[in-house]
LORO-178267 format. One record per residue: x, y, z of N, C-alpha, C in turn. Coordinates in steps of 0.05 Angstrom, whole numbers, padded with zeros to 5 digits, always signed. Each point is the difference from the previous one (the first is absolute). Layout:
XYZXYZXYZ
...
//
This chain:
-01113+01933+02487+00002+00007-00028+00028+00009-00006
+00009-00002-00024+00025+00012-00008-00003+00030+00004
+00022+00014+00002+00002+00029+00002+00005+00009+00029
-00021+00000+00018+00004+00013+00026-00023-00006+00018
+00004+00007+00026-00022-00002+00020-00023+00018-00008
+00007+00024-00009-00021+00019-00008-00018-00011-00022
+00013-00013-00020-00015-00011-00022-00019-00023+00010
+00010-00017+00018-00016-00022+00010-00023+00011+00017
+00005+00019+00017-00022+00011+00016-00020+00015-00017
+00009+00014-00021-00019+00013-00018-00017-00020-00014
+00012-00022-00010-00016-00021-00012-00021-00011+00019
+00008-00005+00025-00018-00010+00020-00023+00020+00005
+00007+00026+00001-00020+00020+00006-00021+00002-00023
+00009-00006-00024-00019+00000-00023-00016-00026-00001
+00013-00022+00003-00013-00026-00005-00019-00008+00023
+00007+00006+00024-00017-00010+00022-00028+00013+00000
-00003+00027-00001-00027+00011-00001-00015-00007-00025
+00015-00001-00023-00014-00007-00025-00010-00029+00001
+00017-00018+00012-00009-00027+00003-00024-00003+00018
+00000+00015+00022-00023-00001+00018-00025+00011-00013
+00003+00021-00016-00023+00011-00015-00010-00020-00021
+00019-00014-00013-00008-00019-00021-00015-00024+00013
+00009-00008+00024-00014-00022+00014-00029+00009+00007
-00003+00024+00010-00026+00010+00007-00018+00002-00025
+00011+00009-00022-00015+00002-00025-00008-00028-00010
+00018-00019+00001-00006-00027-00009-00022-00012+00018
+00000+00005+00025-00020-00010+00018-00028+00010-00008
-00001+00024-00011-00026+00012-00007-00009-00010-00028
+00019-00002-00019-00008-00005-00028+00003-00029-00009
+00020-00014+00011+00004-00028-00009+00018-00013+00021
-00012-00015+00018+00015-00011+00023+00021-00021-00010
-00004-00011-00023+00020-00020-00010+00027+00013-00005
+00002+00026-00002+00025+00014-00005+00013+00010+00026
-00012-00004+00023+00011+00010+00025+00029-00010+00005
+00003-00026-00003+00027-00012+00006+00021+00011-00020
-00007+00002-00025+00019+00010-00020+00007+00029+00005
-00020+00016+00009+00004+00028+00005+00015+00005+00026
+00004-00021+00016+00017+00003+00024+00029+00002-00008
+00008-00008-00023+00028-00001-00008+00014+00027+00002
-00011+00023-00009+00014+00025+00004+00006+00007+00029
-00019-00007+00018+00004+00005+00029+00023-00018+00010
+00001-00025-00008+00021-00018+00008+00027+00009-00011
+00000+00008-00025+00025+00011-00011+00010+00024+00015
-00019+00017+00009+00007+00023+00015+00013-00007+00027
-00011-00020+00013+00012-00010+00025+00028-00011-00004
+00003-00014-00023+00027-00010-00006+00020+00022-00005
-00009+00021-00014+00018+00022-00005+00007+00015+00025
-00019+00002+00019+00005+00012+00026+00022-00016+00014
-00002-00026-00001+00020-00017+00013+00028+00005-00012
+00001+00003-00026+00026+00005-00012+00010+00028+00007
-00018+00019+00003+00008+00026+00009+00014-00002+00028
-00011-00017+00017+00012-00004+00026+00027-00014-00002
+00003-00018-00020+00026-00012-00005+00021+00022-00006
-00008+00019-00017+00018+00022-00007+00007+00016+00025
-00020+00006+00016+00005+00016+00025+00018-00014+00019
-00005-00026+00004+00017-00016+00018+00028-00002-00010
+00003-00003-00027+00027-00001-00011+00015+00026+00004
-00014+00023-00004+00013+00026+00004+00009+00004+00029
-00015-00012+00018+00006+00003+00029+00021-00021+00009
+00007-00018-00018+00019-00021+00008-00011-00020+00019
-00026-00003+00000-00013-00020+00018-00004-00026-00015
+00019-00018+00003-00001-00025-00015-00023-00018+00008
-00007+00001+00026-00023-00017+00009-00026+00009-00012
-00004+00027-00002-00024+00011-00012+00000-00005-00030
+00023+00001-00013+00002-00006-00029-00010-00029-00005
+00010-00018+00017-00008-00028-00003-00030-00004+00004
-00010+00014+00021-00029-00003+00007-00018+00010-00023
+00006+00024-00009-00017+00012-00021+00004-00014-00027
+00024-00011-00005+00005-00015-00024-00017-00025+00000
-00003-00013+00023-00017-00024+00002-00029+00007-00006
-00009+00023+00010-00027+00009-00006-00003+00004-00030
+00019+00013-00012-00001+00005-00029-00001-00026-00016
+00018-00018+00007+00002-00025-00014-00024-00018+00005
-00013+00003+00023-00024-00015+00006-00021+00006-00022
-00003+00025-00007-00018+00008-00022+00008-00013-00026
+00026+00001-00005+00010-00011-00026-00004-00030-00003
+00007-00015+00021+00000-00029-00003-00026-00013+00009
-00015+00013+00019-00024-00013+00011-00025+00014-00011
-00002+00026+00003-00025+00014-00007-00007-00002-00030
+00019+00008-00017-00007+00002-00029-00007-00027-00012
+00016-00022+00003-00008-00025-00013-00024-00013+00012
-00010+00009+00022-00025-00010+00012-00023+00018-00007
+00003+00026+00006-00022+00019-00002-00009+00004-00029
+00019+00001-00019-00008+00005-00028-00019-00022-00010
+00008-00026+00002-00019-00021-00010-00026-00001+00016
+00001+00006+00026-00024+00001+00016-00018+00023-00009
+00012+00022-00007-00016+00023-00011-00015-00008-00025
+00014-00014-00018-00013-00008-00025-00021-00022+00005
+00005-00016+00020-00019-00021+00008-00028+00012+00003
-00002+00023+00013-00027+00012+00005-00012+00012-00025
+00016+00003-00021-00011+00011-00025-00012-00021-00018
+00007-00025+00006-00006-00022-00019-00025-00015+00007
-00013-00013-00019-00023-00017+00005+00010-00024+00017
-00019-00013+00014+00006-00022+00018+00015-00022-00014
-00006-00006-00025+00012-00022-00014+00030+00003-00005
+00010+00026+00000+00028+00005-00005+00016+00006+00025
-00013+00003+00023+00013+00008+00024+00021-00020+00010
-00003-00026-00003+00021-00018+00009+00027+00005-00013
+00000+00009-00025+00026+00007-00013+00014+00022+00015
-00014+00020+00009+00013+00023+00013+00007-00007+00029
-00015-00018+00011+00007-00010+00027+00026-00016-00002
+00004-00015-00022+00025-00015-00004+00023+00019-00003
-00004+00022-00015+00021+00021-00002+00008+00010+00027
-00020+00006+00017+00005+00012+00026+00015-00020+00018
-00007-00026-00002+00014-00020+00016+00029-00003-00009
+00003+00000-00026+00027-00002-00011+00017+00024+00008
-00012+00024-00002+00014+00024+00008+00008+00000+00030
-00019-00011+00017+00006-00001+00028+00023-00020+00006
+00000-00022-00014+00022-00019+00004+00027+00011-00008
+00001+00013-00023+00025+00012-00010+00008+00022+00019
-00018+00018+00007+00006+00022+00017+00009-00009+00028
-00013-00020+00010+00008-00011+00027+00028-00011+00000
+00007-00015-00021+00027-00011-00003+00021+00022-00001
-00007+00022-00012+00019+00022-00003+00002+00017+00026
-00023+00005+00012+00000+00020+00022+00006-00012+00027
-00012-00022+00007+00002-00011+00027+00029-00004+00009
+00018-00010-00017+00028-00003+00008+00014+00026+00009
-00009+00023-00010+00011+00025+00009-00004+00004+00030
-00022-00011+00011-00006+00003+00028+00017-00018+00018
+00011-00021-00011+00014-00020+00016+00030-00002-00006
+00009+00013-00022+00028-00001-00007+00011+00028-00003
+00016+00007+00019+00012+00027+00000+00019+00003-00024
-00003+00022-00014+00017+00006-00023-00011-00010-00026
-00023-00014+00000-00011-00009-00025-00013+00022-00016
-00006+00023+00013-00010+00023-00014+00018+00024+00007
+00012+00012-00020+00016+00023+00005-00010+00024-00017
+00002+00023+00012-00009+00024-00014+00024+00018-00006
+00003+00007-00026+00023+00016-00008-00010+00025-00013
+00011+00023+00009-00008+00026-00011+00020+00007-00022
-00012+00005-00024+00016+00005-00024-00003+00029-00009
+00005+00018+00017-00004+00028-00008-00029+00008-00002
-00011-00004-00023-00029+00007-00005-00017-00024-00003
+00008-00023+00011-00015-00024-00002+00006-00018+00024
-00018-00019+00005+00004-00020+00021-00001-00028-00013
+00020-00016+00006+00001-00027-00010-00004-00019+00024
-00021-00018-00002-00005-00020+00020+00013-00026-00010
+00021-00009+00012+00014-00024-00009-00006-00022+00021
-00003-00024-00011-00008-00022+00018+00012-00027-00007
-00003-00018+00018+00006-00029-00005-00027-00014+00001
-00006-00017-00019-00025-00013-00002+00003-00030+00002
-00020-00013+00013+00000-00029+00001+00001-00013-00027
-00013+00013-00020-00003-00012-00026+00025+00004-00017
+00020+00014+00010+00024+00004-00016+00014-00026-00008
-00003-00021+00016+00013-00025-00006-00016-00016-00021
-00024+00008-00006-00017-00015-00018-00005+00014-00027
-00001+00027+00001-00008+00015-00023+00015+00026-00001
+00005+00011-00024+00014+00025-00002-00016+00023+00011
+00013+00022+00007-00015+00023+00010-00019+00011-00021
+00008-00001-00025-00017+00009-00022-00026-00018-00001
+00004-00026+00005-00023-00018+00000-00019+00006+00023
+00011+00007+00023-00017+00008+00023-00016+00025-00006
+00013+00020-00012-00014+00025-00007-00021-00005-00021
+00006-00018-00019-00020-00007-00020-00025-00012+00012
+00004-00019+00019-00023-00012+00014-00015+00022+00016
+00014+00017+00013-00012+00021+00016-00017+00018-00017
+00010+00008-00023-00015+00018-00018-00024-00015-00012
+00003-00026-00004-00022-00016-00010-00024+00001+00019
+00006-00004+00026-00022+00000+00020-00013+00027+00003
+00014+00021-00008-00011+00027+00003-00014+00009-00026
+00013-00005-00023-00010+00012-00025-00020-00019-00014
+00005-00026+00000-00017-00019-00015-00029+00002+00009
-00006+00001+00026-00029+00002+00008-00014+00024-00013
+00015+00022-00002-00012+00024-00012-00005-00004-00030
+00020-00011-00014-00002-00003-00029-00021-00021-00008
-00005-00021+00016-00019-00020-00008-00028+00006+00012
-00003+00022+00013-00026+00008+00010-00019+00005-00023
-00026-00003+00006-00020+00006-00020-00008+00029+00000
+00011+00015+00019-00006+00029+00002+00021+00016-00014
-00009+00017-00018+00019+00017-00015+00017+00018+00017
-00012+00010+00022+00015+00018+00018+00024-00014+00012
-00004-00025+00008+00022-00016+00012+00021-00006-00021
-00009-00006-00024+00019-00006-00022+00018+00024-00006
-00012+00023-00001+00016+00025-00006+00020+00005+00023
-00010-00003+00025+00018+00004+00022+00023-00021-00001
-00006-00024-00008+00021-00020-00003+00021+00008-00020
-00009+00011-00023+00019+00009-00020+00017+00023+00010
-00012+00018+00017+00016+00022+00011+00021-00011+00020
-00007-00019+00016+00019-00012+00019+00022-00015-00016
-00007-00013-00021+00020-00013-00017+00019+00020-00012
-00011+00023-00008+00017+00021-00011+00020+00010+00022
-00010+00003+00024+00017+00009+00022+00022-00021+00005
-00007-00025-00001+00020-00022+00005+00021+00000-00022
-00008+00005-00025+00018+00000-00022+00020+00023+00002
-00011+00024+00005+00017+00024+00003+00020-00004+00023
-00010-00011+00022+00018-00005+00023+00022-00019-00007
-00006-00021-00015+00020-00021-00007+00022+00012-00017
-00007+00017-00018+00020+00011-00019+00015+00024+00010
-00012+00015+00018+00012+00026+00008+00007+00002+00030
-00013-00017+00017+00005+00003+00029+00005-00027+00013
+00014-00018-00014+00005-00027+00011+00017+00001+00025
+00016+00021+00004+00016+00002+00023-00016+00005+00026
-00025+00009-00003-00018+00003+00023-00027-00010-00008
-00002-00025-00009-00024-00010-00013-00024+00001+00018
+00002-00009+00025-00023-00002+00017-00012+00028+00005
+00018+00018+00007-00009+00027+00006-00012+00014-00024
+00013-00002-00023-00009+00013-00024-00026-00012-00010
-00003-00027+00001-00024-00012-00010-00024+00008+00017
+00004+00001+00026-00023+00007+00018-00009+00029-00005
+00018+00018-00004-00009+00027-00006-00013+00002-00027
+00009-00016-00019-00013-00002-00026-00028-00010+00002
-00004-00021+00016-00027-00010+00005-00017+00020+00014
+00012+00015+00019-00015+00021+00015-00010+00021-00019
+00017+00009-00019-00009+00020-00019-00023-00011-00017
+00004-00025-00010-00021-00012-00017-00026-00003+00015
+00001-00003+00027-00025-00005+00015-00018+00025-00001
+00011+00023-00007-00017+00024-00003-00022-00005-00021
+00006-00018-00019-00020-00006-00020-00026-00011+00013
+00003-00015+00022-00023-00011+00014-00017+00022+00012
+00013+00021+00010-00015+00023+00010-00016+00013-00022
+00012+00002-00023-00014+00012-00023-00024-00016-00008
+00003-00026-00003-00022-00016-00011-00023-00001+00020
+00005-00001+00026-00022-00003+00019-00015+00026+00002
+00013+00023-00004-00014+00025+00001-00015+00006-00026
+00008-00013-00021-00015+00002-00025-00024-00020+00000
+00002-00020+00015-00020-00021+00001-00025+00011+00014
-00023-00006-00012-00025+00008+00012-00009+00028-00007
+00017+00015-00015-00009+00027-00008-00022-00003-00022
-00018+00019+00001-00020+00000-00021+00012+00009-00026
-00007-00013-00023+00011+00009-00026-00012+00027-00007
+00016+00016-00014-00010+00026-00008-00026-00002-00017
-00018+00018+00005-00025-00001-00014+00004+00007-00029
-00012-00016-00018+00002+00004-00029-00024+00016-00008
+00004+00026-00002-00023+00018-00006-00010-00005-00028
+00017-00010-00018-00008-00004-00027-00021-00022-00002
+00001-00019+00019-00019-00022-00001-00024+00004+00019
+00001+00022+00014-00022+00005+00019-00026+00007-00016
-00022-00010+00010-00025+00006-00015-00006+00030+00002
-00011+00011-00022-00007+00028+00000-00024+00004+00017
+00001+00021+00015-00022+00006+00017-00018+00021-00013
-00025-00006-00003-00019+00019-00013-00012+00017+00022
+00002+00026-00004-00011+00018+00019-00022+00016-00013
//
C-alpha cells in the first residue's frame, strides 16, 4: 500500500480475520457468497506481501524486494481478474454463468500475458520507492500492440464489469465502489497506480463483510402489527 510497511501490515491485520469471518458467515447463511467474501482475506494477503516489500526495501535486500513484489503483482494481474468474475459466477443462475466464465477466461489470458514474462525476463518488473508510495514499473508484451491505458482499461473491464452486470444488487454496489476506487486512483495516484488501486479495492471490500453479516438476520419485530393478546 502507499504510505508505509506499518500501514500495509495494519491493513492485512484488519482484512485477513474479517475476511475469514465473512467466509465462515457466508458458509452458514448463503454459500453462493463464499467466493465473493473471500476477497477481503485475499486483499489482506496482498497487503501483507506489500508490507514485506517495504521491509525488504528498508533493509536494502533487492532479491527480497523482487520476490515479494512478484507475490504482490501476482494478486494484481492473476488473482483479481480471475477471482472476481468467478465469485460472481456462483451468484448467478445457470443460464447466465457462461458470461462470467468468459470474463474469467479473458482475465486469465490478459493476466498471464502480463505476469508470466516477469518470471522469465529479468528487469521487466522494477520496484521503485517514492517516499510514501511504491511504484511497480514494468515492460509488457502487449506494449507493442496496445497503449498502457488500453491494457488498464481491459484489466478493469474484467474486474468491474462482472460485478456491474450481475443480477445481484450486492455485487452491483460493490462494483460501483471498486469503480470509484479506480477513478480516484486514476486522477490522484497515477504515479503509483497498481499499489493505490489495490488498497482502494481492499478498503471497498469491507463492504462485503458488512453485507454478509447483515444477511440472514431476523427483521425487527413490528409490535404495531402484532396481534393483541387477550388475557
